[in-house]
C-alpha positions as CSV (number, residue, x, y, z in Angstrom):
1,M,3.7,2.3,-0.7
2,T,3.5,-1.0,-1.7
3,V,1.3,-3.9,-1.5
4,A,1.1,-6.8,0.9
5,A,4.2,-5.5,2.7
6,P,5.5,-8.0,5.3
7,L,4.6,-7.2,8.9
8,D,7.3,-5.5,10.9
9,T,8.4,-8.2,13.4
10,T,10.5,-5.7,15.4
11,R,7.4,-4.2,17.0
12,R,6.5,-5.4,20.4
13,T,3.6,-7.6,19.5
14,P,2.8,-10.8,21.4
15,A,4.0,-13.9,19.4
16,A,0.5,-15.4,19.1
17,K,-1.0,-12.1,17.9
18,L,1.8,-11.7,15.4
19,R,1.2,-15.2,14.0
20,I,-2.4,-14.4,13.5
21,L,-1.6,-11.1,11.8
22,T,1.0,-12.8,9.6
23,T,-1.4,-15.5,8.7
24,A,-4.1,-13.0,7.9
25,T,-1.8,-11.0,5.7
26,A,-0.9,-14.1,3.7
27,L,-4.4,-15.4,3.3
28,F,-6.3,-12.1,2.9
29,S,-3.8,-10.8,0.3
30,S,-3.8,-14.1,-1.8
31,E,-7.4,-15.3,-1.4
32,G,-9.5,-12.3,-0.3
33,I,-10.7,-11.1,3.1
34,R,-14.3,-12.5,3.0
35,A,-13.2,-15.9,1.6
36,V,-11.1,-16.7,4.7
37,G,-13.0,-17.6,7.8
38,V,-12.1,-17.4,11.5
39,D,-11.7,-21.1,12.0
40,R,-9.1,-21.3,9.2
41,L,-7.2,-18.3,10.6
42,I,-7.1,-20.0,14.0
43,H,-6.0,-23.3,12.5
44,E,-3.3,-21.9,10.3
45,S,-2.0,-19.6,13.0
46,S,-1.7,-22.5,15.4
47,V,-3.6,-20.7,18.2
48,T,-6.7,-21.5,20.2
49,K,-10.0,-19.9,19.6
50,A,-9.7,-18.2,23.1
51,T,-6.3,-16.8,22.1
52,F,-7.7,-15.4,18.8
53,Y,-10.6,-13.7,20.6
54,K,-8.4,-12.4,23.4
55,H,-6.2,-10.5,20.9
56,F,-8.9,-9.4,18.4
57,G,-12.4,-10.0,19.7
58,S,-13.7,-10.5,16.1
59,K,-12.7,-10.9,12.5
60,D,-13.8,-7.3,11.8
61,R,-11.2,-6.0,14.3
62,L,-8.6,-8.3,12.8
63,I,-9.3,-6.9,9.3
64,R,-8.9,-3.4,10.6
65,E,-5.6,-4.2,12.3
66,Y,-4.4,-6.1,9.3
67,L,-5.0,-3.0,7.1
68,S,-3.6,-0.6,9.6
69,S,-0.5,-2.6,10.1
70,A,-0.1,-3.0,6.3
71,S,-0.5,0.8,5.9
72,V,2.2,1.5,8.5
73,D,4.6,-0.9,6.7
74,A,3.9,0.5,3.3
75,L,4.3,4.1,4.5
76,D,7.6,3.1,6.2
77,A,8.8,1.5,3.0
78,L,7.9,4.7,1.1
79,A,9.7,6.8,3.6
80,I,12.8,4.6,3.2
81,T,12.6,4.9,-0.6
82,I,12.4,8.7,-0.3
83,A,15.2,9.0,2.3
84,S,17.6,6.8,0.3
85,E,17.8,9.3,-2.6
86,S,19.7,12.5,-2.8
87,S,16.9,14.6,-4.3
88,P,13.1,14.7,-4.6
89,R,13.4,14.0,-8.3
90,A,15.5,10.9,-7.7
91,S,13.0,9.8,-5.0
92,L,10.1,9.9,-7.5
93,F,12.1,7.8,-10.0
94,A,12.9,5.4,-7.1
95,L,9.2,5.1,-6.4
96,S,8.7,4.2,-10.1
97,D,11.5,1.6,-9.9
98,S,9.8,0.2,-6.7
99,L,6.5,-0.1,-8.5
100,H,8.1,-1.9,-11.4
101,S,9.6,-4.5,-9.0
102,T,6.4,-4.9,-7.2
103,V,4.0,-5.5,-10.1
104,C,6.5,-7.8,-11.9
105,A,7.1,-10.0,-8.9
106,D,5.6,-13.6,-9.2
107,T,4.0,-13.2,-5.8
108,F,2.1,-9.9,-6.7
109,R,-1.6,-10.3,-6.2
110,G,-2.6,-6.6,-6.5
111,S,-2.8,-3.8,-4.1
112,L,-4.2,-5.2,-0.8
113,F,-5.9,-1.8,-0.2
114,V,-7.6,-1.8,-3.6
115,N,-8.6,-5.4,-3.2
116,A,-10.0,-4.7,0.3
117,A,-11.9,-1.7,-1.0
118,A,-13.6,-3.9,-3.6
119,E,-14.8,-6.2,-0.9
120,F,-16.2,-3.4,1.3
121,P,-18.2,-1.1,-1.1
122,D,-19.7,1.1,1.7
123,Q,-17.5,4.2,1.9
124,R,-18.6,4.7,5.5
125,D,-17.3,1.3,6.6
126,P,-14.3,1.5,9.0
127,V,-12.3,-0.5,6.5
128,R,-12.8,2.1,3.8
129,L,-11.8,4.8,6.2
130,I,-8.5,3.1,6.8
131,I,-7.9,2.7,3.1
132,A,-8.8,6.3,2.4
133,E,-6.5,7.6,5.2
134,H,-3.7,5.4,3.8
135,H,-3.9,6.9,0.4
136,E,-4.2,10.4,1.8
137,L,-1.0,9.9,3.8
138,V,0.7,8.7,0.6
139,S,-0.5,11.8,-1.2
140,V,0.9,14.0,1.6
141,K,4.4,12.4,1.2
142,I,4.3,12.9,-2.6
143,T,3.0,16.4,-2.2
144,D,5.9,17.2,0.1
145,L,8.4,15.8,-2.5
146,L,6.9,18.0,-5.2
147,H,6.8,21.0,-3.0
148,R,10.5,20.5,-2.2
149,L,11.1,20.2,-5.9
150,G,9.5,23.5,-6.5
151,H,6.6,22.2,-8.6
152,P,4.1,25.1,-9.1
153,L,1.1,22.9,-8.3
154,P,2.3,20.2,-5.9
155,G,-1.1,19.2,-4.6
156,E,-2.6,18.7,-8.1
157,A,0.5,16.9,-9.3
158,A,0.4,14.6,-6.3
159,D,-3.2,13.8,-7.0
160,E,-2.2,12.8,-10.5
161,L,0.7,10.7,-9.3
162,V,-1.3,8.9,-6.7
163,L,-4.1,8.1,-9.2
164,A,-1.5,6.8,-11.7
165,Y,0.2,4.8,-9.0
166,V,-3.0,3.1,-7.8
167,G,-4.1,2.6,-11.4
168,A,-0.7,1.0,-12.2
169,L,-1.0,-1.4,-9.3
170,A,-4.5,-2.4,-10.5
171,W,-3.5,-2.8,-14.1
172,G,-0.3,-4.6,-13.2
173,H,-2.5,-7.2,-11.5
174,I,-5.3,-7.7,-14.0
175,G,-3.5,-6.6,-17.2
176,D,0.1,-6.0,-18.3
177,P,2.5,-5.4,-15.4
178,I,5.4,-4.2,-17.5
179,G,3.1,-1.8,-19.5
180,A,1.6,-0.5,-16.2
181,A,5.1,0.2,-14.7
182,L,6.3,1.9,-17.9
183,A,3.1,4.0,-18.1
184,F,3.6,5.2,-14.5
185,R,7.2,6.1,-15.2
186,R,6.1,8.2,-18.2
187,I,3.6,10.0,-16.0
188,V,6.3,10.7,-13.4
189,E,8.5,12.1,-16.2
190,R,5.7,14.3,-17.5
191,V,4.8,15.6,-14.0
192,L,8.4,16.5,-13.4
193,D,8.7,18.2,-16.8
194,D,5.5,20.2,-16.1
195,G,7.1,21.4,-12.9
196,R,10.2,22.8,-14.6
197,P,10.5,26.6,-14.7
198,P,9.9,28.0,-18.2
199,A,13.1,28.6,-20.2
200,S,14.1,32.3,-20.2
């Protein structure tokens, strides 16, 4: 669950297509999607126009593949974070640590999904559907953690954590990154405390 995750170069993707995707990731995440034209993508990817259109057909398709690939990478990173810990509780704190590292990095430019949503306001746009599906899948993973933890309301608690996570990424970009990370951790702690069985 992270932002502007690097493309997974282990996938079997043609080298030219991978260069275009890598270039798009760098430019879209730092400058915005609409600000970057096809000619610049072609030039900075060191491919021909024919090669670009062979692999993508249009900038719109490139944008969708860029976001879909970023979603896969972010979900893979989240799965690794979860699997690296010995308990669901530890996994949630590891997610908090990961967010802190993300928003405090010098290269952080905000959540690429939130940034893309701001550029595509129509909720029916395929770009928005990819973004919505990404966050739904994040919610599913967090709901599963809370369910395994025995939280009495795992779905509602997951909604709160996803909202806090996305909000922390936004505030970490436009406001105070350390404050955003600490606020998210406090929310994680409160959600976990709310899930504790009452003392007998």
